[in-house]
C-alpha positions as CSV (number, residue, x, y, z in Angstrom):
1,X,27.4,-32.4,-64.5
2,X,26.8,-35.3,-66.9
3,X,23.4,-37.0,-66.8
4,X,23.2,-40.7,-66.5
5,X,20.3,-43.1,-65.6
6,X,21.5,-43.2,-61.9
7,X,21.1,-39.4,-61.4
8,X,18.2,-38.7,-59.1
9,X,16.4,-35.5,-60.0
10,X,14.5,-33.4,-57.5
11,X,10.7,-33.8,-57.3
12,X,8.3,-31.0,-58.3
13,X,7.6,-30.4,-54.7
14,X,11.3,-29.8,-54.0
15,X,11.5,-27.3,-56.9
16,X,8.4,-25.4,-55.9
17,X,8.7,-22.1,-54.0
18,X,5.8,-20.2,-52.4
19,X,6.0,-17.4,-54.9
20,X,8.0,-16.9,-58.1
21,X,9.5,-13.6,-59.3
22,X,7.4,-12.7,-62.3
23,X,8.8,-9.4,-63.7
24,X,9.2,-8.7,-67.4
25,X,12.7,-7.9,-68.6
26,X,12.6,-4.1,-68.5
27,X,11.4,-4.0,-65.0
28,X,13.8,-6.7,-63.9
29,X,16.6,-4.7,-65.4
30,X,15.4,-1.6,-63.6
31,X,15.5,-3.2,-60.2
32,X,18.2,-5.8,-60.5
33,X,21.2,-3.7,-59.2
34,X,19.2,-2.7,-56.1
35,X,17.8,-6.2,-55.5
36,X,21.3,-7.7,-55.8
37,X,22.6,-5.2,-53.2
38,X,19.7,-5.9,-50.9
39,X,20.0,-9.7,-51.2
40,X,23.8,-9.7,-51.4
41,X,24.4,-11.9,-48.3
42,X,21.8,-14.5,-49.3
43,X,23.1,-14.6,-52.9
44,X,26.7,-14.9,-51.8
45,X,25.8,-17.8,-49.5
46,X,24.0,-19.5,-52.3
47,X,26.8,-19.1,-54.8
48,X,29.4,-20.2,-52.3
49,X,27.5,-23.4,-51.4
50,X,26.8,-24.1,-55.1
51,X,30.5,-23.8,-55.9
52,X,31.5,-25.9,-52.9
53,X,29.1,-28.7,-53.4
54,X,29.4,-28.8,-57.2
55,X,25.8,-30.1,-57.4
56,X,22.9,-27.6,-57.9
57,X,20.4,-30.2,-56.5
58,X,22.0,-29.8,-53.0
59,X,21.4,-26.0,-53.0
60,X,17.7,-25.9,-53.6
61,X,17.0,-24.5,-50.1
62,X,19.6,-21.7,-50.6
63,X,18.1,-20.9,-54.0
64,X,14.6,-20.7,-52.5
65,X,16.0,-18.2,-49.9
66,X,17.4,-16.0,-52.8
67,X,13.9,-16.1,-54.4
68,X,12.2,-15.2,-51.1
69,X,14.7,-12.3,-50.5
70,X,13.9,-11.0,-54.0
71,X,10.1,-11.2,-53.4
72,X,10.5,-9.4,-50.1
73,X,12.6,-6.7,-51.7
74,X,10.1,-6.2,-54.6
75,X,7.2,-6.0,-52.1
76,X,9.0,-3.3,-50.1
77,X,10.0,-1.5,-53.3
78,X,6.4,-1.5,-54.4
79,X,5.3,0.2,-51.1
80,X,8.1,2.8,-51.1
81,X,8.8,3.9,-54.7
82,X,6.4,2.3,-57.2
83,X,6.2,5.4,-59.4
84,X,9.9,5.8,-59.8
85,X,10.4,2.1,-60.6
86,X,7.6,2.2,-63.1
87,X,9.2,5.3,-64.8
88,X,12.5,3.6,-65.1
89,X,11.0,0.3,-66.3
90,X,9.0,2.2,-68.9
91,X,12.1,4.2,-70.0
92,X,14.0,0.9,-70.5
93,X,11.1,-0.7,-72.3
94,X,10.4,2.2,-74.7
95,X,13.9,3.6,-75.0
96,X,15.5,0.8,-77.0
97,X,14.5,-2.3,-78.8
98,X,17.5,-4.1,-77.2
99,X,16.5,-2.8,-73.7
100,X,19.8,-1.0,-73.1
101,X,20.3,1.0,-70.0
102,X,22.2,4.2,-70.7
103,X,23.6,6.7,-68.1
């Protein structure tokens, strides 16, 4: 999308979500496949609307829903398997300077 002077950008209030996902890269890599599966429907709806509308400003609500789903997933993961997630995150963090995930 080309920017010109007549493009109206969203306000800070429109871009603000109640809580951001603040994971470092190793831990995000550790949980990303599971989070993607858990939030698959919300993510697919967001991507479909974004492609249909061709304007990311019109999908802010759907994007916030993806973030909310990710937060909810991480909270449930923390309750159920924090130790396993920490082990995998530490393995990715300390196993490679490029943070590779190997089988």
